[in-house]
PDB file with one MODEL, atoms N, CA, C and O in Angstrom:
MODEL        1
ATOM      1  N   MET A   1     -39.850-140.666  22.734  1.00  0.00           N
ATOM      2  CA  MET A   1     -38.538-140.115  22.411  1.00  0.00           C
ATOM      3  C   MET A   1     -37.444-140.792  23.229  1.00  0.00           C
ATOM      4  O   MET A   1     -36.329-140.998  22.749  1.00  0.00           O
ATOM      5  N   LYS A   2     -37.782-141.136  24.474  1.00  0.00           N
ATOM      6  CA  LYS A   2     -36.763-141.730  25.328  1.00  0.00           C
ATOM      7  C   LYS A   2     -36.337-143.113  24.818  1.00  0.00           C
ATOM      8  O   LYS A   2     -35.167-143.488  24.901  1.00  0.00           O
ATOM      9  N   ASP A   3     -37.287-143.839  24.305  1.00  0.00           N
ATOM     10  CA  ASP A   3     -37.003-145.202  23.853  1.00  0.00           C
ATOM     11  C   ASP A   3     -36.496-145.259  22.421  1.00  0.00           C
ATOM     12  O   ASP A   3     -36.094-146.327  21.961  1.00  0.00           O
ATOM     13  N   SER A   4     -36.504-144.135  21.699  1.00  0.00           N
ATOM     14  CA  SER A   4     -36.071-144.162  20.310  1.00  0.00           C
ATOM     15  C   SER A   4     -34.566-144.344  20.214  1.00  0.00           C
ATOM     16  O   SER A   4     -33.811-143.936  21.097  1.00  0.00           O
ATOM     17  N   GLN A   5     -34.160-144.954  19.140  1.00  0.00           N
ATOM     18  CA  GLN A   5     -32.739-145.225  18.949  1.00  0.00           C
ATOM     19  C   GLN A   5     -32.032-143.967  18.446  1.00  0.00           C
ATOM     20  O   GLN A   5     -32.596-143.142  17.726  1.00  0.00           O
ATOM     21  N   ARG A   6     -30.801-143.867  18.852  1.00  0.00           N
ATOM     22  CA  ARG A   6     -29.990-142.739  18.370  1.00  0.00           C
ATOM     23  C   ARG A   6     -29.350-143.152  17.056  1.00  0.00           C
ATOM     24  O   ARG A   6     -28.548-144.084  16.987  1.00  0.00           O
ATOM     25  N   THR A   7     -29.724-142.440  16.045  1.00  0.00           N
ATOM     26  CA  THR A   7     -29.163-142.742  14.729  1.00  0.00           C
ATOM     27  C   THR A   7     -27.903-141.907  14.533  1.00  0.00           C
ATOM     28  O   THR A   7     -27.708-140.914  15.233  1.00  0.00           O
ATOM     29  N   PRO A   8     -27.055-142.290  13.600  1.00  0.00           N
ATOM     30  CA  PRO A   8     -25.858-141.490  13.316  1.00  0.00           C
ATOM     31  C   PRO A   8     -26.197-140.057  12.910  1.00  0.00           C
ATOM     32  O   PRO A   8     -25.445-139.125  13.196  1.00  0.00           O
ATOM     33  N   GLU A   9     -27.340-139.896  12.238  1.00  0.00           N
ATOM     34  CA  GLU A   9     -27.757-138.548  11.836  1.00  0.00           C
ATOM     35  C   GLU A   9     -28.060-137.685  13.068  1.00  0.00           C
ATOM     36  O   GLU A   9     -27.686-136.513  13.110  1.00  0.00           O
ATOM     37  N   MET A  10     -28.729-138.253  14.058  1.00  0.00           N
ATOM     38  CA  MET A  10     -29.033-137.513  15.290  1.00  0.00           C
ATOM     39  C   MET A  10     -27.749-137.166  16.043  1.00  0.00           C
ATOM     40  O   MET A  10     -27.613-136.081  16.608  1.00  0.00           O
ATOM     41  N   PHE A  11     -26.818-138.109  16.035  1.00  0.00           N
ATOM     42  CA  PHE A  11     -25.536-137.867  16.706  1.00  0.00           C
ATOM     43  C   PHE A  11     -24.787-136.712  16.035  1.00  0.00           C
ATOM     44  O   PHE A  11     -24.209-135.868  16.719  1.00  0.00           O
ATOM     45  N   LYS A  12     -24.796-136.673  14.711  1.00  0.00           N
ATOM     46  CA  LYS A  12     -24.139-135.598  13.974  1.00  0.00           C
ATOM     47  C   LYS A  12     -24.796-134.252  14.263  1.00  0.00           C
ATOM     48  O   LYS A  12     -24.116-133.241  14.437  1.00  0.00           O
ATOM     49  N   ARG A  13     -26.138-134.254  14.311  1.00  0.00           N
ATOM     50  CA  ARG A  13     -26.842-133.001  14.609  1.00  0.00           C
ATOM     51  C   ARG A  13     -26.524-132.508  16.018  1.00  0.00           C
ATOM     52  O   ARG A  13     -26.346-131.310  16.240  1.00  0.00           O
ATOM     53  N   GLY A  14     -26.454-133.431  16.956  1.00  0.00           N
ATOM     54  CA  GLY A  14     -26.135-133.057  18.342  1.00  0.00           C
ATOM     55  C   GLY A  14     -24.732-132.460  18.449  1.00  0.00           C
ATOM     56  O   GLY A  14     -24.522-131.461  19.137  1.00  0.00           O
ATOM     57  N   CYS A  15     -23.787-133.079  17.766  1.00  0.00           N
ATOM     58  CA  CYS A  15     -22.411-132.562  17.779  1.00  0.00           C
ATOM     59  C   CYS A  15     -22.334-131.202  17.099  1.00  0.00           C
ATOM     60  O   CYS A  15     -21.626-130.310  17.566  1.00  0.00           O
ATOM     61  N   ALA A  16     -23.062-131.042  15.996  1.00  0.00           N
ATOM     62  CA  ALA A  16     -23.058-129.760  15.285  1.00  0.00           C
ATOM     63  C   ALA A  16     -23.674-128.664  16.152  1.00  0.00           C
ATOM     64  O   ALA A  16     -23.185-127.534  16.183  1.00  0.00           O
ATOM     65  N   THR A  17     -24.756-129.011  16.857  1.00  0.00           N
ATOM     66  CA  THR A  17     -25.402-128.030  17.738  1.00  0.00           C
ATOM     67  C   THR A  17     -24.469-127.628  18.877  1.00  0.00           C
ATOM     68  O   THR A  17     -24.355-126.445  19.199  1.00  0.00           O
ATOM     69  N   ALA A  18     -23.808-128.596  19.480  1.00  0.00           N
ATOM     70  CA  ALA A  18     -22.867-128.292  20.565  1.00  0.00           C
ATOM     71  C   ALA A  18     -21.705-127.442  20.043  1.00  0.00           C
ATOM     72  O   ALA A  18     -21.262-126.516  20.722  1.00  0.00           O
ATOM     73  N   GLY A  19     -21.221-127.746  18.867  1.00  0.00           N
ATOM     74  CA  GLY A  19     -20.137-126.962  18.266  1.00  0.00           C
ATOM     75  C   GLY A  19     -20.557-125.522  18.003  1.00  0.00           C
ATOM     76  O   GLY A  19     -19.779-124.594  18.219  1.00  0.00           O
ATOM     77  N   MET A  20     -21.800-125.337  17.532  1.00  0.00           N
ATOM     78  CA  MET A  20     -22.292-123.973  17.288  1.00  0.00           C
ATOM     79  C   MET A  20     -22.422-123.196  18.596  1.00  0.00           C
ATOM     80  O   MET A  20     -22.058-122.022  18.666  1.00  0.00           O
ATOM     81  N   VAL A  21     -22.943-123.858  19.631  1.00  0.00           N
ATOM     82  CA  VAL A  21     -23.112-123.181  20.922  1.00  0.00           C
ATOM     83  C   VAL A  21     -21.761-122.738  21.460  1.00  0.00           C
ATOM     84  O   VAL A  21     -21.620-121.606  21.923  1.00  0.00           O
ATOM     85  N   ILE A  22     -20.768-123.615  21.404  1.00  0.00           N
ATOM     86  CA  ILE A  22     -19.424-123.258  21.895  1.00  0.00           C
ATOM     87  C   ILE A  22     -18.835-122.131  21.060  1.00  0.00           C
ATOM     88  O   ILE A  22     -18.219-121.214  21.605  1.00  0.00           O
ATOM     89  N   THR A  23     -19.017-122.188  19.738  1.00  0.00           N
ATOM     90  CA  THR A  23     -18.501-121.140  18.858  1.00  0.00           C
ATOM     91  C   THR A  23     -19.125-119.790  19.183  1.00  0.00           C
ATOM     92  O   THR A  23     -18.428-118.778  19.249  1.00  0.00           O
ATOM     93  N   PHE A  24     -20.448-119.777  19.387  1.00  0.00           N
ATOM     94  CA  PHE A  24     -21.128-118.516  19.716  1.00  0.00           C
ATOM     95  C   PHE A  24     -20.713-117.990  21.086  1.00  0.00           C
ATOM     96  O   PHE A  24     -20.636-116.776  21.278  1.00  0.00           O
ATOM     97  N   GLN A  25     -20.448-118.867  22.027  1.00  0.00           N
ATOM     98  CA  GLN A  25     -19.988-118.421  23.342  1.00  0.00           C
ATOM     99  C   GLN A  25     -18.606-117.773  23.243  1.00  0.00           C
ATOM    100  O   GLN A  25     -18.363-116.731  23.852  1.00  0.00           O
ATOM    101  N   VAL A  26     -17.713-118.381  22.486  1.00  0.00           N
ATOM    102  CA  VAL A  26     -16.378-117.805  22.291  1.00  0.00           C
ATOM    103  C   VAL A  26     -16.494-116.463  21.572  1.00  0.00           C
ATOM    104  O   VAL A  26     -15.821-115.503  21.946  1.00  0.00           O
ATOM    105  N   LEU A  27     -17.330-116.390  20.559  1.00  0.00           N
ATOM    106  CA  LEU A  27     -17.535-115.146  19.829  1.00  0.00           C
ATOM    107  C   LEU A  27     -18.107-114.057  20.745  1.00  0.00           C
ATOM    108  O   LEU A  27     -17.715-112.894  20.645  1.00  0.00           O
ATOM    109  N   ALA A  28     -19.023-114.431  21.627  1.00  0.00           N
ATOM    110  CA  ALA A  28     -19.598-113.461  22.569  1.00  0.00           C
ATOM    111  C   ALA A  28     -18.531-112.920  23.517  1.00  0.00           C
ATOM    112  O   ALA A  28     -18.513-111.723  23.806  1.00  0.00           O
ATOM    113  N   VAL A  29     -17.653-113.776  23.998  1.00  0.00           N
ATOM    114  CA  VAL A  29     -16.573-113.321  24.891  1.00  0.00           C
ATOM    115  C   VAL A  29     -15.647-112.359  24.159  1.00  0.00           C
ATOM    116  O   VAL A  29     -15.254-111.335  24.717  1.00  0.00           O
ATOM    117  N   VAL A  30     -15.298-112.673  22.925  1.00  0.00           N
ATOM    118  CA  VAL A  30     -14.416-111.803  22.150  1.00  0.00           C
ATOM    119  C   VAL A  30     -15.088-110.447  21.893  1.00  0.00           C
ATOM    120  O   VAL A  30     -14.435-109.407  21.982  1.00  0.00           O
ATOM    121  N   CYS A  31     -16.368-110.454  21.579  1.00  0.00           N
ATOM    122  CA  CYS A  31     -17.093-109.192  21.328  1.00  0.00           C
ATOM    123  C   CYS A  31     -17.176-108.348  22.590  1.00  0.00           C
ATOM    124  O   CYS A  31     -16.970-107.136  22.536  1.00  0.00           O
ATOM    125  N   LEU A  32     -17.472-108.969  23.720  1.00  0.00           N
ATOM    126  CA  LEU A  32     -17.536-108.217  24.981  1.00  0.00           C
ATOM    127  C   LEU A  32     -16.174-107.649  25.353  1.00  0.00           C
ATOM    128  O   LEU A  32     -16.081-106.513  25.818  1.00  0.00           O
ATOM    129  N   TRP A  33     -15.120-108.429  25.152  1.00  0.00           N
ATOM    130  CA  TRP A  33     -13.779-107.938  25.450  1.00  0.00           C
ATOM    131  C   TRP A  33     -13.449-106.740  24.559  1.00  0.00           C
ATOM    132  O   TRP A  33     -12.887-105.748  25.025  1.00  0.00           O
ATOM    133  N   SER A  34     -13.800-106.838  23.288  1.00  0.00           N
ATOM    134  CA  SER A  34     -13.535-105.745  22.363  1.00  0.00           C
ATOM    135  C   SER A  34     -14.316-104.489  22.754  1.00  0.00           C
ATOM    136  O   SER A  34     -13.773-103.384  22.730  1.00  0.00           O
ATOM    137  N   LEU A  35     -15.583-104.658  23.111  1.00  0.00           N
ATOM    138  CA  LEU A  35     -16.406-103.526  23.525  1.00  0.00           C
ATOM    139  C   LEU A  35     -15.843-102.871  24.782  1.00  0.00           C
ATOM    140  O   LEU A  35     -15.776-101.645  24.860  1.00  0.00           O
ATOM    141  N   MET A  36     -15.441-103.664  25.755  1.00  0.00           N
ATOM    142  CA  MET A  36     -14.894-103.107  26.996  1.00  0.00           C
ATOM    143  C   MET A  36     -13.574-102.364  26.726  1.00  0.00           C
ATOM    144  O   MET A  36     -13.333-101.301  27.299  1.00  0.00           O
ATOM    145  N   ALA A  37     -12.736-102.915  25.870  1.00  0.00           N
ATOM    146  CA  ALA A  37     -11.479-102.245  25.541  1.00  0.00           C
ATOM    147  C   ALA A  37     -11.752-100.901  24.869  1.00  0.00           C
ATOM    148  O   ALA A  37     -11.089 -99.909  25.171  1.00  0.00           O
ATOM    149  N   PHE A  38     -12.724-100.867  23.959  1.00  0.00           N
ATOM    150  CA  PHE A  38     -13.084 -99.620  23.282  1.00  0.00           C
ATOM    151  C   PHE A  38     -13.600 -98.594  24.281  1.00  0.00           C
ATOM    152  O   PHE A  38     -13.169 -97.441  24.264  1.00  0.00           O
ATOM    153  N   LEU A  39     -14.513 -99.000  25.147  1.00  0.00           N
ATOM    154  CA  LEU A  39     -15.107 -98.059  26.102  1.00  0.00           C
ATOM    155  C   LEU A  39     -14.072 -97.537  27.093  1.00  0.00           C
ATOM    156  O   LEU A  39     -14.085 -96.355  27.437  1.00  0.00           O
ATOM    157  N   GLN A  40     -13.184 -98.403  27.552  1.00  0.00           N
ATOM    158  CA  GLN A  40     -12.163 -97.953  28.503  1.00  0.00           C
ATOM    159  C   GLN A  40     -11.156 -97.025  27.848  1.00  0.00           C
ATOM    160  O   GLN A  40     -10.628 -96.130  28.507  1.00  0.00           O
ATOM    161  N   ARG A  41     -10.883 -97.217  26.580  1.00  0.00           N
ATOM    162  CA  ARG A  41      -9.928 -96.347  25.893  1.00  0.00           C
ATOM    163  C   ARG A  41     -10.529 -94.967  25.621  1.00  0.00           C
ATOM    164  O   ARG A  41      -9.855 -93.953  25.797  1.00  0.00           O
ATOM    165  N   HIS A  42     -11.785 -94.926  25.194  1.00  0.00           N
ATOM    166  CA  HIS A  42     -12.390 -93.655  24.800  1.00  0.00           C
ATOM    167  C   HIS A  42     -13.126 -92.948  25.923  1.00  0.00           C
ATOM    168  O   HIS A  42     -13.394 -91.750  25.824  1.00  0.00           O
ATOM    169  N   PHE A  43     -13.459 -93.664  26.992  1.00  0.00           N
ATOM    170  CA  PHE A  43     -14.139 -93.058  28.138  1.00  0.00           C
ATOM    171  C   PHE A  43     -13.465 -93.537  29.421  1.00  0.00           C
ATOM    172  O   PHE A  43     -14.037 -94.345  30.152  1.00  0.00           O
ATOM    173  N   PRO A  44     -12.249 -93.046  29.704  1.00  0.00           N
ATOM    174  CA  PRO A  44     -11.537 -93.534  30.889  1.00  0.00           C
ATOM    175  C   PRO A  44     -12.230 -93.096  32.173  1.00  0.00           C
ATOM    176  O   PRO A  44     -12.948 -92.096  32.199  1.00  0.00           O
ATOM    177  N   SER A  45     -12.001 -93.866  33.241  1.00  0.00           N
ATOM    178  CA  SER A  45     -12.631 -93.531  34.520  1.00  0.00           C
ATOM    179  C   SER A  45     -11.975 -92.296  35.132  1.00  0.00           C
ATOM    180  O   SER A  45     -12.638 -91.518  35.818  1.00  0.00           O
ATOM    181  N   ARG A  46     -10.675 -92.113  34.889  1.00  0.00           N
ATOM    182  CA  ARG A  46      -9.981 -90.905  35.351  1.00  0.00           C
ATOM    183  C   ARG A  46      -9.519 -90.123  34.137  1.00  0.00           C
ATOM    184  O   ARG A  46      -8.923 -90.695  33.224  1.00  0.00           O
ATOM    185  N   PRO A  47      -9.783 -88.830  34.113  1.00  0.00           N
ATOM    186  CA  PRO A  47      -9.321 -88.039  32.972  1.00  0.00           C
ATOM    187  C   PRO A  47      -7.794 -87.992  32.918  1.00  0.00           C
ATOM    188  O   PRO A  47      -7.115 -88.128  33.936  1.00  0.00           O
ATOM    189  N   ASP A  48      -7.285 -87.800  31.737  1.00  0.00           N
ATOM    190  CA  ASP A  48      -5.851 -87.691  31.530  1.00  0.00           C
ATOM    191  C   ASP A  48      -5.321 -86.437  32.205  1.00  0.00           C
ATOM    192  O   ASP A  48      -6.043 -85.446  32.309  1.00  0.00           O
ATOM    193  N   LYS A  49      -4.075 -86.459  32.664  1.00  0.00           N
ATOM    194  CA  LYS A  49      -3.488 -85.302  33.349  1.00  0.00           C
ATOM    195  C   LYS A  49      -3.439 -84.072  32.440  1.00  0.00           C
ATOM    196  O   LYS A  49      -3.611 -82.947  32.907  1.00  0.00           O
ATOM    197  N   GLN A  50      -3.207 -84.285  31.148  1.00  0.00           N
ATOM    198  CA  GLN A  50      -3.155 -83.162  30.221  1.00  0.00           C
ATOM    199  C   GLN A  50      -4.521 -82.496  30.107  1.00  0.00           C
ATOM    200  O   GLN A  50      -4.616 -81.273  30.007  1.00  0.00           O
ATOM    201  N   ILE A  51      -5.567 -83.296  30.123  1.00  0.00           N
ATOM    202  CA  ILE A  51      -6.914 -82.735  30.041  1.00  0.00           C
ATOM    203  C   ILE A  51      -7.212 -81.920  31.290  1.00  0.00           C
ATOM    204  O   ILE A  51      -7.780 -80.831  31.205  1.00  0.00           O
ATOM    205  N   LEU A  52      -6.826 -82.449  32.460  1.00  0.00           N
ATOM    206  CA  LEU A  52      -7.048 -81.713  33.707  1.00  0.00           C
ATOM    207  C   LEU A  52      -6.272 -80.404  33.717  1.00  0.00           C
ATOM    208  O   LEU A  52      -6.788 -79.377  34.159  1.00  0.00           O
ATOM    209  N   HIS A  53      -5.034 -80.438  33.231  1.00  0.00           N
ATOM    210  CA  HIS A  53      -4.207 -79.237  33.202  1.00  0.00           C
ATOM    211  C   HIS A  53      -4.817 -78.189  32.267  1.00  0.00           C
ATOM    212  O   HIS A  53      -4.879 -77.009  32.612  1.00  0.00           O
ATOM    213  N   ALA A  54      -5.267 -78.617  31.088  1.00  0.00           N
ATOM    214  CA  ALA A  54      -5.875 -77.689  30.135  1.00  0.00           C
ATOM    215  C   ALA A  54      -7.164 -77.099  30.707  1.00  0.00           C
ATOM    216  O   ALA A  54      -7.457 -75.920  30.507  1.00  0.00           O
ATOM    217  N   SER A  55      -7.923 -77.916  31.411  1.00  0.00           N
ATOM    218  CA  SER A  55      -9.162 -77.428  32.018  1.00  0.00           C
ATOM    219  C   SER A  55      -8.861 -76.387  33.098  1.00  0.00           C
ATOM    220  O   SER A  55      -9.562 -75.380  33.203  1.00  0.00           O
ATOM    221  N   ALA A  56      -7.830 -76.627  33.891  1.00  0.00           N
ATOM    222  CA  ALA A  56      -7.456 -75.667  34.937  1.00  0.00           C
ATOM    223  C   ALA A  56      -6.987 -74.352  34.313  1.00  0.00           C
ATOM    224  O   ALA A  56      -7.324 -73.276  34.808  1.00  0.00           O
ATOM    225  N   GLN A  57      -6.213 -74.434  33.229  1.00  0.00           N
ATOM    226  CA  GLN A  57      -5.760 -73.219  32.553  1.00  0.00           C
ATOM    227  C   GLN A  57      -6.940 -72.442  31.985  1.00  0.00           C
ATOM    228  O   GLN A  57      -6.987 -71.216  32.081  1.00  0.00           O
ATOM    229  N   ARG A  58      -7.890 -73.155  31.397  1.00  0.00           N
ATOM    230  CA  ARG A  58      -9.063 -72.498  30.834  1.00  0.00           C
ATOM    231  C   ARG A  58      -9.864 -71.805  31.935  1.00  0.00           C
ATOM    232  O   ARG A  58     -10.373 -70.704  31.726  1.00  0.00           O
ATOM    233  N   THR A  59      -9.981 -72.429  33.091  1.00  0.00           N
ATOM    234  CA  THR A  59     -10.707 -71.832  34.214  1.00  0.00           C
ATOM    235  C   THR A  59     -10.011 -70.562  34.681  1.00  0.00           C
ATOM    236  O   THR A  59     -10.667 -69.561  34.969  1.00  0.00           O
ATOM    237  N   GLU A  60      -8.690 -70.601  34.756  1.00  0.00           N
ATOM    238  CA  GLU A  60      -7.939 -69.410  35.174  1.00  0.00           C
ATOM    239  C   GLU A  60      -8.128 -68.276  34.171  1.00  0.00           C
ATOM    240  O   GLU A  60      -8.316 -67.124  34.563  1.00  0.00           O
ATOM    241  N   LYS A  61      -8.080 -68.597  32.885  1.00  0.00           N
ATOM    242  CA  LYS A  61      -8.274 -67.567  31.853  1.00  0.00           C
ATOM    243  C   LYS A  61      -9.669 -66.960  31.956  1.00  0.00           C
ATOM    244  O   LYS A  61      -9.839 -65.750  31.812  1.00  0.00           O
ATOM    245  N   MET A  62     -10.664 -67.807  32.207  1.00  0.00           N
ATOM    246  CA  MET A  62     -12.025 -67.295  32.329  1.00  0.00           C
ATOM    247  C   MET A  62     -12.154 -66.365  33.533  1.00  0.00           C
ATOM    248  O   MET A  62     -12.857 -65.357  33.467  1.00  0.00           O
ATOM    249  N   LYS A  63     -11.477 -66.702  34.636  1.00  0.00           N
ATOM    250  CA  LYS A  63     -11.507 -65.838  35.815  1.00  0.00           C
ATOM    251  C   LYS A  63     -10.859 -64.491  35.513  1.00  0.00           C
ATOM    252  O   LYS A  63     -11.373 -63.446  35.912  1.00  0.00           O
ATOM    253  N   LEU A  64      -9.733 -64.519  34.809  1.00  0.00           N
ATOM    254  CA  LEU A  64      -9.045 -63.272  34.464  1.00  0.00           C
ATOM    255  C   LEU A  64      -9.914 -62.401  33.557  1.00  0.00           C
ATOM    256  O   LEU A  64     -10.011 -61.191  33.762  1.00  0.00           O
ATOM    257  N   VAL A  65     -10.541 -63.012  32.562  1.00  0.00           N
ATOM    258  CA  VAL A  65     -11.406 -62.251  31.655  1.00  0.00           C
ATOM    259  C   VAL A  65     -12.572 -61.650  32.423  1.00  0.00           C
ATOM    260  O   VAL A  65     -12.937 -60.497  32.195  1.00  0.00           O
ATOM    261  N   HIS A  66     -13.156 -62.415  33.326  1.00  0.00           N
ATOM    262  CA  HIS A  66     -14.281 -61.927  34.120  1.00  0.00           C
ATOM    263  C   HIS A  66     -13.841 -60.744  35.005  1.00  0.00           C
ATOM    264  O   HIS A  66     -14.552 -59.748  35.128  1.00  0.00           O
ATOM    265  N   ASP A  67     -12.651 -60.881  35.615  1.00  0.00           N
ATOM    266  CA  ASP A  67     -12.131 -59.782  36.445  1.00  0.00           C
ATOM    267  C   ASP A  67     -11.881 -58.536  35.608  1.00  0.00           C
ATOM    268  O   ASP A  67     -12.213 -57.426  36.025  1.00  0.00           O
ATOM    269  N   LEU A  68     -11.293 -58.718  34.422  1.00  0.00           N
ATOM    270  CA  LEU A  68     -11.009 -57.572  33.559  1.00  0.00           C
ATOM    271  C   LEU A  68     -12.297 -56.891  33.102  1.00  0.00           C
ATOM    272  O   LEU A  68     -12.360 -55.663  33.039  1.00  0.00           O
ATOM    273  N   GLN A  69     -13.309 -57.668  32.786  1.00  0.00           N
ATOM    274  CA  GLN A  69     -14.586 -57.088  32.374  1.00  0.00           C
ATOM    275  C   GLN A  69     -15.194 -56.282  33.512  1.00  0.00           C
ATOM    276  O   GLN A  69     -15.757 -55.209  33.295  1.00  0.00           O
ATOM    277  N   GLY A  70     -15.074 -56.807  34.725  1.00  0.00           N
ATOM    278  CA  GLY A  70     -15.593 -56.076  35.882  1.00  0.00           C
ATOM    279  C   GLY A  70     -14.840 -54.770  36.099  1.00  0.00           C
ATOM    280  O   GLY A  70     -15.449 -53.748  36.416  1.00  0.00           O
ATOM    281  N   LYS A  71     -13.515 -54.795  35.929  1.00  0.00           N
ATOM    282  CA  LYS A  71     -12.710 -53.587  36.099  1.00  0.00           C
ATOM    283  C   LYS A  71     -13.003 -52.562  35.004  1.00  0.00           C
ATOM    284  O   LYS A  71     -13.056 -51.362  35.270  1.00  0.00           O
ATOM    285  N   GLU A  72     -13.195 -53.046  33.755  1.00  0.00           N
ATOM    286  CA  GLU A  72     -13.525 -52.122  32.662  1.00  0.00           C
ATOM    287  C   GLU A  72     -14.871 -51.454  32.919  1.00  0.00           C
ATOM    288  O   GLU A  72     -15.035 -50.264  32.651  1.00  0.00           O
ATOM    289  N   ALA A  73     -15.823 -52.204  33.432  1.00  0.00           N
ATOM    290  CA  ALA A  73     -17.131 -51.630  33.735  1.00  0.00           C
ATOM    291  C   ALA A  73     -17.002 -50.587  34.840  1.00  0.00           C
ATOM    292  O   ALA A  73     -17.657 -49.546  34.787  1.00  0.00           O
ATOM    293  N   LEU A  74     -16.173 -50.853  35.826  1.00  0.00           N
ATOM    294  CA  LEU A  74     -15.977 -49.905  36.924  1.00  0.00           C
ATOM    295  C   LEU A  74     -15.304 -48.622  36.409  1.00  0.00           C
ATOM    296  O   LEU A  74     -15.678 -47.519  36.808  1.00  0.00           O
ATOM    297  N   VAL A  75     -14.307 -48.774  35.519  1.00  0.00           N
ATOM    298  CA  VAL A  75     -13.617 -47.604  34.962  1.00  0.00           C
ATOM    299  C   VAL A  75     -14.603 -46.803  34.124  1.00  0.00           C
ATOM    300  O   VAL A  75     -14.611 -45.575  34.205  1.00  0.00           O
ATOM    301  N   ASN A  76     -15.427 -47.458  33.328  1.00  0.00           N
ATOM    302  CA  ASN A  76     -16.427 -46.750  32.521  1.00  0.00           C
ATOM    303  C   ASN A  76     -17.404 -45.968  33.400  1.00  0.00           C
ATOM    304  O   ASN A  76     -17.790 -44.848  33.066  1.00  0.00           O
ATOM    305  N   ILE A  77     -17.793 -46.557  34.508  1.00  0.00           N
ATOM    306  CA  ILE A  77     -18.727 -45.870  35.426  1.00  0.00           C
ATOM    307  C   ILE A  77     -18.043 -44.651  36.034  1.00  0.00           C
ATOM    308  O   ILE A  77     -18.639 -43.578  36.134  1.00  0.00           O
ATOM    309  N   LEU A  78     -16.790 -44.825  36.439  1.00  0.00           N
ATOM    310  CA  LEU A  78     -16.067 -43.729  37.076  1.00  0.00           C
ATOM    311  C   LEU A  78     -15.791 -42.591  36.089  1.00  0.00           C
ATOM    312  O   LEU A  78     -15.814 -41.423  36.475  1.00  0.00           O
ATOM    313  N   LEU A  79     -15.529 -42.922  34.815  1.00  0.00           N
ATOM    314  CA  LEU A  79     -15.234 -41.906  33.824  1.00  0.00           C
ATOM    315  C   LEU A  79     -16.486 -41.200  33.292  1.00  0.00           C
ATOM    316  O   LEU A  79     -16.403 -40.119  32.710  1.00  0.00           O
ATOM    317  N   SER A  80     -17.634 -41.824  33.500  1.00  0.00           N
ATOM    318  CA  SER A  80     -18.876 -41.220  32.985  1.00  0.00           C
ATOM    319  C   SER A  80     -19.307 -40.011  33.787  1.00  0.00           C
ATOM    320  O   SER A  80     -20.328 -39.397  33.478  1.00  0.00           O
TER     321      SER A  80
ENDMDL
END
């Protein structure tokens, strides 16, 4: 193989192979960039402030409901 002559056909195949490899590498970079952009948009590392605020409000409401249920149970016991 080392001593064989390079024909124009072999040269064309080599160029086509190199072109495909470069094309696939560029395509891989674009796909990874797209995937990372999607993941960062839909799964942020820090939650949005509105989400945190809504979660805090929900926690407060749950505490109030729990307190009210406890007080209703105490009133029912006292009235029985």
